[in-house]
N, C-alpha and C positions, 0 to 999 in steps of 0.2 A: 721671213726675217732671218738673217744669219745669226749664228751664236754670238759673234762679236757685237753686233748691234743690239742683241737681246741683253747681253751683259752690261753694255753701256747704258741702256735704258734703265735697267734696275739700279745702276750706280749713279744715276742723274739726281740732281737736287730735288726735283718734284716728287721722286720716289722715296728718297731718304727722309725728307723733312716731316711728312706725316707720321712716320714711325718715331722720329725724334720728339715730335710734339706729344704723342701719346705717352712715351716713356717719361718725358719731363712732367706731364700731367700726373702720372702715377707717383713719381718721386716727391712732388711738392704738394700734393693734395692734402689738405688739413694742416699744413705747416704755416707758421708765421715767417714771412720772408723779409730779409733785410734788403737794403737798397740795391746791393749788387745782384742778388737773385731776382729782384723785381725787374731790373734792367735786362737780365738774361732771358727771363720769361717773356718780356715784351718783344725781344728780338725773335724768339722762337714763334711767338704768336703771329708776328708779321710774316715770317716765312711760311707758316701754315696757311695763312690767308692767300698768299700768292700761289702756293701749291694747289689749294682748292680750286682756284680759278683755272689753272693749267689743266687739271683733270676734268673739270666741268666742261671745258672746251672740247676735250677728246670725246667725252660721252655725247655731247651735243652734236658733234660732227658725225658720229656713228649713227645716232638715232634720228638726226634731223630735227628741224623745227616743226611744231612747237614743243616736241617732247624734250628737247635738250634744256630749254629754260624751265620747263616744268620739273625736271629731275632736280635741278639745283634749288629751285624755290621750295619744293616739298622737303628735300633733305635738310636744308637749313632750318625750316620751320619745325620739323619733327624734333630735332635736337633742341631747338629753342623752347618748345613746349615742355620737353622733359626737364630742362633747366628750371623753368618757371614753376612746375609742379613740385620739383625737389625743394626749391627755396621756400615755397608756400608751406610745405609739410613741416619743414624744420624751423620756419620763422614764426609760426603762430599768428596771433592777431595783428602783429605789426606789419604783416604782408597782405593785409586786406585789399589794398589797392594795387598790388604788384601786377596782377594779370592785366588790369585795365591800363595802367600806365605803360606797361611794356607793349601791349598790342597797339595802343594809340601812337606811341613813339614809332613803332615799326611802320604803321600806316602812313604817318606823316613823312618819315624818312624815305619810304619807297615812292609814294605818289608825288612828292614835291622834290625830294633830293635826287633819287636815282632817275626819275622821269625828267626832271628839269635839267639836270646835268647832261643827260643823253641828248635831249633836244638842243641844248645850247651848243654842245661840241659838234653834233651833226650839222647844225645850221652854219656854224663858223667854218666848217670844212667844205660843205657842199651847197651852201646858200639856202636851200629849202629842204626840210626833211619830209619824207613821204612815209605814210603808214596806212594800214587798212582800217578805215573808220568803223566798219561793221564789227570786226573782232575786238578792237580796242573799246568801242562803245559798249559791247556786251560785257566785257570785263569790268568796265567802270560802273555799269548798272548793277552788276552782281556785288561789287564792292560796296556801293552805296547802300544796298539793301542789307548786307551783312553788318556794316557798321551801325546803321540805324537800329536794327533789331537787337543788337547785342550791347551797344554802348550808349545809345540815346534813350531808348524806351525805359530802362530802369529808373530814370529820373521822373517818369510820369505815371508809373504804376502805383497802386495804393495798398497792395497786399502786405507790404513790408515798409516800415519807416525808413526814410533815406533812400539813396540810389541803389537799392538792392532788389533782386528778383526773389520771389517765393520759389520753393523747390519745383513746383509744377511749371512756373514761368521759365525757370532756368532750364528745365528739361525741354520745354518747347523751343527755346532759343538754341539749345544744342542741336536738336533734331533739324530745325530749320537751317542752321548753319551748315550741317553736313549735307542736307539735300541741295542747298544752293551751290555749295562748292562742288559736289558730285555732278550736278547738272552742267556746271561750267566746264569741268574737266572733260566730260563726255562731248560737249559741243566743240571744245578746243582740239581734241585729239581724234574724234571719230566723225561726228556728223558734219561739221563745218571747219575742217582743219585748214582749208585754204584761206579762211578769214584771218589766220594768225601767222601767215607766212610773210617774209619780207617782200616789199614791192619795189620795182624799179621806177625810173622817172617816166616811163611810158605806161605805168599802171599795171604791168605784168607781175605776177608772183615769181619770186626767185627761190630756187632750191638752195639749201644751206651749203656753202662752200662747194659749189657745183664744179669748180675747176681744180679742186684738190682731191687727192686720193683719200678715201675714207679709211679710218683705222680698222684693223681686223676685229672680229667679235671678241677674241681673247684679250686684245689690248684694251678694248672698251670696258670689258668686265674688270680687268685689273685697275683701270682708272676709276671705275665706279667704287670699287673697294677702297682705293686710296683716297678718293673724294670723301667717303664716309669717315675714314680715319682723320683726315685733315679737318673736317667740320667738327668732329668730336673734340679735337685738339683746340680748335678756335673757340668753341663755346666754353669748354672746360678751363682753358687758360684765361679767357676773359673773366670767368668766375674767380679764378685765383688772383687775378689782378685787381678785382673789385675792392679789397681793403685799401690798396694803395690809391685807387681812384677815389674812394670815399674820403680818405685823408686829404687828398688834393682838393676835392670839392668842398670839404669843410674848411680847409685853410683859405680857399678863395671866397668863402662866405656864401656859396650857392646853396639852394634848398637840397635836402637829402634825396628828393625824387629825381634830381638831375643825374644821379648815379645810373639810374635805369636808362636814361637817354644815352649816356656814354657807352654803356654795355651794348645797347641796341646798335649803336653806330659800329662798334667793333664786330658784332656778330654779322651785320649786313655788309661788311666789307667785301666778301667774295662776290656777292651779287652785284655790288656797285662796280667793281672792277670788270666783271664780265659784261655788264651793260655798257660801260664806257668803251670797251674794246669793240663791241658790236656796233656802237654808234659811229666809231671812227672808221668802220668798214662799210658805212652807209646802210646798215641793217637796223634801222630804228625800230622796226616792228619787234625784233628780238629783244631790244632794250625795254620796250613797253611791256612785252610779255613777262619779262623778269620783274619789272617794277610792280605792275598791277597784280601779277600772279603771286608774288611774295606777300603783298598786302592781303589778298584774299586768303591765302593759305594761313597766314598768321592769325586771322580772325576765325576762319572756318575750321581750323584744327585746334586752336587754343581753347575756344569756348566749350566745345564738347569735352575736351580733356579736363578742363577745370570743373565742368559739371559732374563728371564721374569722380574726380578727386574730392569734390566738396562733401562726398558721403562721409569721409573720415577727417576732413579738415576742420580744425577748431576756429571759432571766431567768425565774424561776418565776411562776406564776399562782396565787395563794392565794385560794381561794373559801370555805373552811370558816370558819364563825363561831367566835369565842371562846366560852368557857363562859358569861360574863355575857350576851353577845349572844343565845346560844341560849335562856337562861332568859327573857330579855325577849321573844323571838319566841314561845316556847311560851305565856307568860302572855298575850301579845296575842291569840293565836289562841283560847285558851280564853275570855277575856273577850269577844272579838268574837262567838263562837258564842252565848254567853249573851245578848248584846245583840241578835243578829239573830233568834233563834228565835221570840220573841213577835210580831214584826212591828210592834212599837211600842216607844218608849223615852221616858224622862223625862230631866230634867236630871241625875239621878244617873248614868245610863250615860254621858252626855257628860262629866261630871266625872271618872269613873273612867278613861276613855280619855285625857283630858288629863293626869291624874296619871301615867299610864304614859309619856306623851310627856315629861313633866317628869323622870321617872326616867331615861329614855334620855338626855336632854340632860345631866342631872347626872352620870351615869356616863361620858358622853363627855368631860366636863371632869375628873372624878375617877375614873379607871378603877380 
């Protein structure tokens, strides 16, 4: 790459915005923001989301699928977990359900929102969307096991009153989550990598961006670092915006728990945009890798982190879902199985998942 092109790359907006986002985060952290600063932070937050998508695509192009979607899913989830633990440490007993609500919201947004939107857009453009049923089915089975072990079983154990795990039960759930997620990552990236590659209409696996020149290793490493900065800015600025969001939620008469849903929507924006771009390029498998991989990472990394943090956390840790949430989770799993089994989907399946997301959002506002 010539010096001129190198300078222009470093002066481009995807390179500048992550630094601006981190600087803004440092400057406004811990401060009470007025309406003007709230608007400015919102604009920077939107720019950081778009920059994260740009750099995630560079990394994904360099490493190929399914590694690219795995990088973005894990990066977002690690920062999200750090945010949850930080809020729980500082929030005390009032945050007893924060981990449960955040993880469940992330699972519903990814499995119904990202997945449904990708299927709908892909089907509208190409008629029928094709994906690998073996890989997607394996991801869905792992997700169902993770969600049931971590979010449903606490309602039926008897060692502690209420929807809580005992310390030994929580330790088992944490280890089981790590084992399941580790087994899936090994299957996705080593043993059966071809199950998670995009497929063409004749059923053949496609290499990622096979007709475009891959970025250099140096460019990919730079994008990986900028992706991390952008994600830190996204999550941190979403936290900064949370008081304004809380005020808006309260003014609208919504339950306080809806704030977590709004923040989850903001944090998952990079993955949503990346999945939509993949769907518009007829790479639905990449979109499904992002959706289900993000849901698995959210549970598989959050539960072990919370289990370790519970050593010094005060107050109860409520993980069991409510009755309405369990019904939504069960319905989502059943519908997802029916969507995945044929290995192809139409706009109908995408619409069904989006209606389930709408049901989750509506019941979050009107429980």
